[in-house]
N, C-alpha and C positions, 0 to 999 in steps of 0.2 A: 296479710295484715291490716288493720284498719289506720287509717292518719294518727288517730292517738295513739297507737302501738309503735309505729314509727320514731313519731318524736320522742315516745320513752326511751326506746333504745337508741337513738341518737345520742340523749341528755346521758343515758348509762355509759357507752362508749366512750365520753368529755370526759367523763371520772376515769375510764381507763387510760386514756390517754396521757393524761395530769401523772398518773402512776408512773406509767411507762417511763416516761421523760423525765421524773423528774431525778434529780441529785440529792437535795438533802432536805432536812425536813422544814426549816428554815424559810426558805422558797416557797415550799410544795402548799403547809397549811393556809396562808391568805390567801391562794387560789383556788384551792380544793374545797372550802367552805361554802364559797358562793355558788360553785359547779355541783355540789351535794344536796345543797337547798332546792336546784332545779330537775337533777334527780330523783330527791324523793320533797315533792313541793312542801312547804313549809312559809312561816313565817321566821322561824326562828330555831337555831341551833346550840348546844350546848355539847362541847366535844373535851370529853376527860381522862385524863391519863392516872390510871393505879400503878404504881411501884409498889415493893416493898418500903420507899421512904414515905410515900402519904400521895395525896391527889389535886391535880394540875388542873383542875378545870379553867377552859376556852369558849368564848362563845361570839356568836352574831347575831346581833349585832356586839360589838366589843362591851362588857362591862354591863351585859345585860341584867345582871345582880349584883346589890351592893355587896359588899364586907358581911354584913350583917344578916342579909338573908340570905347569904351561902351558909352563914355557921349556923341560922336556924334551920336549913334545910338538911345538913348534914346533921345534926342535933336529931333531927325527925325521922330522917330517910330511914333508920331497922326496923320503923312500922308502914315503909311504905313499898307495895309488892312490885311496882316497877322497877323500882332500884334496887330491891334483892334479886329479881329477874337480875341485871345488867351486872352485880357485885359478887352474888356468889351461884347464879344460876345457869343457864346453859347458855344466854346470851342473844339466842336467835333471836330474829325480827321478832319483836313481839308489840302491838297494839297497847295503851293499856283500858281501852273498855275490853281488849278481852279478859284482863285480870279483874277486871271490878266496873260499876255501875258511878256514872257520875257524881248519883246521891254520896256513894263512899266515895269516891274521888276528892269529893271536896268537904270531907269532914276530918282529910288527910291533914295535919299541923303541915306538911313539906305544900302542900297548896294555900294554904292559908297567908303563910308567910313568906312564902318565894317564888312558887308555880301561877297562883291566882292572878298575881299583880301584876307577872308579863305577860298577860293573856293564854298561857299554856293550859288551855280547857282540853286538847287532845293532845296524846303525846304518839311518837313510834320512836322505838328502842331498842338498841341491839349492842352488846358486845363483841369483841372480837381482841384477839392477842395484835401485841404491837412492836414487836424485837425489844431490845434489850439496854439498859440505860447501865449506869455504873451501880446504880443500886442492887439491881436485879430486872428481872421479867417483868412488861408492862403489859398491863392492857390498856384498851381504848374503848370506855361507854361514850354514842350516840345517841343525843337524844334530837328530833326535831319537834317543833311546836308548830301548833295549831290554833287560832282562834276560833274559825269559825263552821269547822265540818270536821268530822270523822275520816282519817287512813282508809281509803280503799282496798281492796286486795291487792288491786295492781301495783299499787306503791309498798304493799308489802313484799312483792313479787320480785322491785326493785328494789329491795333495801337487802333480800337473800343475797341476789345476786353480787350483788357491790361487796356485799361483806368480805368473803372469799378475797377480791380483789384489793380492799381496803389491809388485809392481814399480809397476804402478800406483799405489794408496794414496801407499807412499813418495816418488813421482816429486814427486807431488802436496803431500805436505807437505816435500822439500826441494828447489824447484828450485833449477833452477844459477844462481849472482852474476854478471851482469854489471855491469862498471863502465859507470858513467854516461856514462864520454866516449865509448864506444862507442856509443850512440843520438843522433840529432841532435835540437833542440828541438824541434823541432814532434813529434817520435817522440815525446819524453819529454811531451811537454803534452797526445798523447794516451792513451797511457799512466796519467797522471796523474788523469784524467777517468775511462777503463776502470776504473782502480781502488778510483773511488769510485761504479762501479756502473749509469753514464751509456749508453745505447745508442750504434751510430753519429749518428743523428739528432740527437739530444740532444749529443753531444759538436763534430758538425759545428756546430750552431748558435752553441755556446760559441765558436771559434776560426775561427770567419768562413769555413768550407769547406765544401766539399759533401761526402754520407756517402761518396759512392767515393773522394775523396780522404783519408778518416780511413781507408777498410779498407785501399788502400793502402800507408798509413803504417805501418799496424797488421802486415799482411804481411811489410815490412820488419824492423819491431821484432820479428815472430815469430822470423823466423831468425838476430837477433843475442842474442835469450833464448833459442834454443837450444827452442820450445815450439812446439803445434800449434794451439791453440784461444786465445778467447780469457780463460778460466777461470783456465790454467794462466801465461798472458800477465800477468794480475792479478797471481796469488800470487808468481810472479817477482818483479815489477815492486816486489812491497811488501815481497818478501826482501832487495831491493838495497837499502830503505830509501831 
């Protein structure tokens, strides 16, 4: 591996380490943004969370766009192919230059009103599932901006590697909130003990049932919580209160 390849791998690992160690988003995101900008080098970034209740964009640096610029951006966004890609397309990492020429980009309302004034001449964007809020499922669109030169293929590959890790990390921190009424009393009792760190055998002894029965209760609870393993189920149950 070349020295530049090793440096890129270290930057990606720094992002993954943050995601693994994170205990909540409030402390994760301020630390994550500058590390992301090193893993996929750029001048600025936008992290736009979308839920059924609406969009919530945050930027690095903070307040990169004025309220007026944001309003103008979203007014013109339906005509922007990169926005359409992250809003309703596959969301895989994509450079703006893969979708349109610079001349076409400069003609967009989004460029004239918002992106051009902040030096976003080149962009790399992706979107990914990012857990749940009380309003429902959410996704995040991550856009990295540059003023000087376009993103090489290596940055596109880094973004592709990070996309799955970002999804996994945020799904863990924001599991679905399931009404207690959707679970049976025995499933809730099993989840209470699971969240306390007990094994199937220990839970079975507490509830006077077999470990196989405990496993069956967990299997049903996983489906209701929309998770696939013990760690995610415990996190979702704690989040549900």
